[in-house]
C-alpha positions as CSV (number, residue, x, y, z in Angstrom):
1,M,-8.0,28.7,26.0
2,G,-6.1,27.1,29.0
3,K,-4.8,24.5,26.5
4,A,-4.2,27.0,24.0
5,A,-2.1,28.9,26.9
6,E,-0.5,25.7,28.0
7,R,0.9,24.7,24.7
8,L,2.1,28.2,23.6
9,G,3.7,28.5,27.3
10,T,1.8,31.5,28.1
11,S,-0.8,32.6,30.2
12,Q,-4.5,32.2,29.7
13,P,-5.0,36.1,30.0
14,A,-2.6,36.8,27.3
15,V,-3.6,34.4,24.6
16,S,-7.4,36.4,25.3
17,R,-6.2,39.7,24.8
18,S,-3.7,38.5,21.9
19,I,-6.9,37.2,20.4
20,A,-8.9,40.7,21.7
21,D,-6.8,42.7,19.8
22,L,-6.8,40.6,16.5
23,E,-10.5,40.8,16.6
24,Q,-9.9,44.8,16.9
25,A,-7.2,44.6,14.1
26,L,-9.2,43.0,11.4
27,G,-12.8,44.7,12.8
28,V,-14.5,41.3,12.6
29,R,-15.4,38.8,15.8
30,L,-13.2,35.7,15.2
31,L,-14.4,33.4,18.5
32,D,-17.5,32.8,19.4
33,R,-18.1,32.4,23.3
34,S,-20.5,31.0,25.5
35,P,-20.6,29.0,28.6
36,R,-20.1,25.6,26.5
37,G,-16.7,27.3,25.5
38,I,-15.9,29.0,22.4
39,E,-15.8,28.0,18.6
40,P,-14.4,30.2,15.4
41,T,-16.9,32.0,13.1
42,G,-16.3,32.1,9.4
43,F,-14.6,34.9,9.9
44,G,-11.7,32.8,12.3
45,R,-12.2,29.6,10.2
46,A,-10.9,32.1,7.1
47,I,-8.1,32.8,9.6
48,I,-7.2,29.4,10.4
49,K,-7.1,28.1,6.8
50,R,-4.7,30.7,6.1
51,G,-2.7,30.4,9.0
52,I,-2.1,26.6,8.5
53,A,0.1,27.5,5.4
54,V,1.8,30.6,7.0
55,F,3.3,28.6,10.1
56,D,3.6,25.8,7.6
57,E,6.1,27.6,5.5
58,L,7.8,29.0,8.1
59,R,8.3,25.6,9.9
60,Q,9.8,24.4,6.4
61,G,12.2,27.6,6.5
62,I,13.6,26.5,9.9
63,Q,13.5,23.3,8.6
64,D,15.1,24.4,5.7
65,V,18.2,26.4,7.6
66,E,19.1,23.7,9.5
67,F,19.4,21.3,6.7
68,L,21.5,24.3,4.7
69,A,23.6,24.2,8.3
70,D,24.1,20.1,8.0
71,P,22.7,18.5,5.2
72,T,23.2,15.1,7.5
73,A,20.7,15.8,9.1
74,G,16.9,17.0,9.1
75,E,13.1,15.7,9.6
76,L,11.0,14.5,6.9
77,R,7.3,13.4,7.0
78,I,5.9,11.6,4.1
79,G,2.8,9.6,3.2
80,C,2.8,6.0,1.8
81,T,0.3,3.0,1.2
82,E,1.3,-0.1,2.8
83,P,2.7,-1.4,-0.2
84,I,4.6,1.2,-1.1
85,A,6.0,1.4,2.5
86,A,6.8,-1.9,2.4
87,G,9.1,-1.5,-0.6
88,P,10.4,1.6,-2.4
89,G,9.9,3.6,1.1
90,L,12.0,1.3,3.0
91,A,14.5,0.9,0.3
92,V,15.2,4.8,-0.3
93,I,14.8,5.3,3.8
94,D,17.3,2.2,4.0
95,Q,19.4,4.2,1.9
96,L,19.3,7.6,2.9
97,T,19.5,6.9,6.9
98,R,22.9,4.7,6.0
99,R,24.1,7.8,4.2
100,H,23.2,10.2,6.8
101,P,22.3,8.4,10.1
102,R,20.9,11.2,11.9
103,M,18.1,11.9,9.6
104,V,14.6,11.6,10.9
105,F,11.4,10.4,8.8
106,H,7.9,10.1,10.1
107,V,6.0,8.0,8.3
108,I,2.3,7.7,7.7
109,T,0.5,4.8,6.0
110,G,-3.2,4.9,5.2
111,P,-5.3,4.5,2.2
112,P,-4.8,7.4,-0.8
113,S,-7.6,9.0,0.7
114,T,-6.4,9.6,4.0
115,L,-2.7,10.6,2.7
116,Y,-4.4,13.0,0.4
117,R,-6.1,14.7,3.5
118,E,-2.9,14.8,5.5
119,L,-0.7,16.2,2.3
120,T,-3.4,19.0,1.9
121,E,-3.7,19.4,5.7
122,R,0.2,19.9,5.6
123,N,0.6,16.9,7.7
124,V,2.8,15.4,5.7
125,E,5.2,16.7,2.5
126,L,4.5,14.2,0.1
127,V,2.8,11.1,-0.8
128,M,3.6,7.8,-2.3
129,A,0.3,5.8,-3.2
130,A,-1.4,3.7,-6.0
131,I,-3.5,5.0,-7.9
132,A,-5.8,4.5,-11.2
133,S,-4.8,7.5,-13.0
134,D,-2.7,10.7,-11.9
135,P,-5.7,12.8,-9.8
136,T,-6.6,15.7,-11.9
137,N,-6.6,18.4,-8.9
138,E,-5.6,21.5,-9.0
139,H,-4.1,21.4,-5.7
140,V,-1.4,18.7,-6.1
141,V,1.3,17.6,-8.3
142,A,1.4,13.9,-9.3
143,E,4.6,12.4,-10.9
144,S,4.1,8.5,-12.1
145,L,6.9,6.7,-10.4
146,F,6.0,3.1,-12.3
147,D,3.0,0.8,-12.9
148,D,3.1,-2.8,-11.1
149,R,0.9,-6.1,-11.6
150,F,-0.5,-8.2,-8.7
151,V,0.9,-11.5,-8.4
152,V,-0.6,-14.6,-6.2
153,V,1.8,-15.2,-3.3
154,A,2.4,-18.1,-1.1
155,A,5.2,-18.8,1.3
156,A,8.4,-20.2,0.0
157,Q,7.7,-23.3,1.9
158,S,4.4,-24.2,0.1
159,P,4.2,-26.9,-1.8
160,W,3.0,-24.8,-4.7
161,T,6.0,-23.1,-5.1
162,R,7.5,-26.1,-6.5
163,R,5.3,-26.2,-9.1
164,R,6.2,-25.0,-12.8
165,K,2.7,-24.5,-13.9
166,I,-0.5,-23.4,-12.3
167,D,-4.0,-23.3,-13.4
168,L,-6.2,-20.9,-11.4
169,A,-9.2,-23.2,-10.6
170,E,-6.5,-25.6,-8.6
171,L,-6.3,-22.1,-6.3
172,A,-10.2,-22.1,-5.5
173,N,-10.2,-24.1,-2.7
174,E,-7.3,-23.4,-1.0
175,P,-7.3,-20.3,2.0
176,W,-6.8,-17.3,1.3
177,T,-6.2,-14.2,3.1
178,L,-6.9,-10.5,1.9
179,L,-8.4,-7.0,2.9
180,P,-11.8,-6.3,3.1
181,S,-13.3,-5.6,-0.8
182,D,-14.9,-2.5,1.0
183,S,-11.4,-1.1,2.1
184,L,-10.9,2.5,1.1
185,G,-8.3,3.4,-1.9
186,Y,-5.6,1.0,-2.8
187,A,-6.3,-1.8,0.3
188,G,-9.2,-3.2,-1.1
189,L,-8.0,-3.9,-4.8
190,D,-6.5,-7.5,-4.0
191,H,-9.8,-8.8,-3.1
192,A,-11.7,-7.2,-6.3
193,F,-8.6,-8.7,-8.3
194,V,-8.8,-11.9,-7.1
195,T,-12.8,-12.0,-7.5
196,E,-12.5,-10.6,-11.2
197,A,-9.4,-13.0,-11.9
198,F,-11.8,-16.0,-11.1
199,H,-14.9,-14.7,-13.3
200,A,-12.7,-14.2,-16.4
201,R,-12.2,-17.9,-16.2
202,G,-15.8,-18.6,-15.5
203,L,-15.2,-19.9,-12.0
204,E,-16.4,-19.5,-8.6
205,P,-14.0,-16.8,-6.8
206,P,-12.6,-18.7,-3.6
207,R,-14.1,-17.9,-0.2
208,A,-11.5,-15.9,2.1
209,T,-10.7,-17.6,4.9
210,V,-9.4,-14.4,6.7
211,I,-9.9,-11.5,6.1
212,T,-8.2,-8.4,7.8
213,T,-6.9,-5.0,7.4
214,S,-3.8,-6.0,9.4
215,L,-0.6,-6.7,7.3
216,N,1.0,-8.2,10.6
217,L,-1.9,-10.8,10.0
218,R,-1.6,-11.3,7.1
219,N,1.9,-12.2,6.6
220,S,2.1,-14.3,9.7
221,L,-0.5,-16.4,8.3
222,L,1.1,-16.8,4.7
223,A,4.2,-17.6,6.9
224,T,2.5,-20.8,7.9
225,G,2.8,-22.2,4.2
226,R,-1.0,-23.0,4.2
227,F,-2.7,-19.3,3.1
228,L,-2.4,-17.5,-0.5
229,S,-3.1,-13.9,-0.9
230,V,-2.1,-11.3,-3.6
231,L,0.7,-8.5,-3.5
232,P,2.0,-5.9,-5.8
233,N,5.0,-7.5,-7.6
234,F,7.4,-5.2,-6.5
235,V,6.9,-6.2,-3.1
236,L,8.7,-9.1,-3.6
237,M,11.6,-7.7,-5.0
238,R,12.9,-5.6,-1.6
239,P,15.8,-7.3,0.4
240,G,14.4,-10.0,3.3
241,I,11.2,-11.1,1.3
242,A,12.8,-14.1,0.2
243,S,10.1,-15.9,2.4
244,L,7.0,-14.8,0.2
245,K,7.0,-16.5,-3.9
246,A,5.4,-15.4,-6.6
247,L,3.4,-18.3,-7.6
248,P,3.2,-19.3,-11.4
249,V,-0.5,-18.6,-12.0
250,D,-1.1,-17.2,-15.4
251,L,-3.5,-14.0,-14.5
252,P,-5.6,-11.5,-16.5
253,K,-3.3,-8.4,-16.7
254,A,-4.3,-5.9,-13.8
255,Q,-2.0,-2.9,-13.1
256,R,-1.4,0.0,-10.6
257,R,0.4,3.2,-10.8
258,F,2.2,4.6,-8.3
259,S,2.8,7.8,-8.3
260,L,4.3,10.7,-6.2
261,I,2.2,13.3,-4.8
262,T,2.9,17.0,-3.6
263,L,1.2,20.3,-2.9
264,R,1.3,22.4,-6.4
265,H,2.0,25.8,-4.1
266,R,3.9,24.1,-1.3
267,T,7.8,24.6,-1.7
268,L,9.6,21.1,-0.9
269,S,12.0,21.7,1.4
270,P,15.7,20.3,0.7
271,L,15.1,16.7,2.1
272,A,12.0,16.1,0.3
273,E,14.3,17.3,-2.9
274,L,16.9,14.5,-1.7
275,F,14.1,11.8,-1.0
276,I,12.4,11.9,-4.3
277,R,15.9,12.3,-6.3
278,T,16.8,9.3,-4.2
279,T,13.2,7.6,-4.6
280,L,13.4,8.1,-9.2
281,T,16.7,6.4,-8.2
282,V,15.6,3.5,-6.4
283,V,11.9,2.5,-8.2
284,K,14.7,2.7,-11.5
285,S,16.7,0.0,-10.2
286,L,13.2,-1.7,-8.8
287,T,11.9,-2.0,-12.2
288,K,15.1,-3.0,-13.6
289,V,15.0,-6.2,-11.8
290,G,11.4,-6.7,-12.2
């Protein structure tokens, strides 16, 4: 109660009185009180669940008014997988902030499962992620952005990049850096893809020298020129990525669909709609280049 009062800028008795008034108006108990503290009852949890949507809509309404008053400013919270954040996400944010320097973007990265939770809890307004197929979920709407394939990558200065043709078997004993195979969602697909690609050729998959969820560490290892990894092809299309090259390796097709996901019954803010329109334009240019 004390922490709630502090966040609301009021006194603890005022918070307790407001809750008591609400309980009296509803005719049910919203909180169970004990010497160890308080916790919501089933009735309380129902009010909290609906309250999240109510206050989110109110917050969205205030942001809409601010954006309409000044379309060059505003804040938007989005969720992306790491590859999307480093590819289309970066390109869209770069384009919008060049045109509107006072716009602010809060970007949460993680696997799709985490991002879906952030979306349903209304912590982000939209999600861009790689999924096997568009989710058949009555609570969300998924708009397909594009399909992309995996490529084996090395640093631009690696001797492998000077080759015109590389057989997969030649890479079996090279040092690889991959994300853990048990990573949630998109993150572990590179590991599974490498294993399946080698098995399809009747080869034993390489033993990853460095297994990590840190993309900074992976990129630093690639920069040494010794390591190989797997990335979505579109990541190599973004500006400033000339330090990495796709190797000419004949691989089985392994595509993943990238989608833009929003809550079905949540009205998008004008800034979110602008972000989506810009994303579709950027994606179209990237896929044409690819």
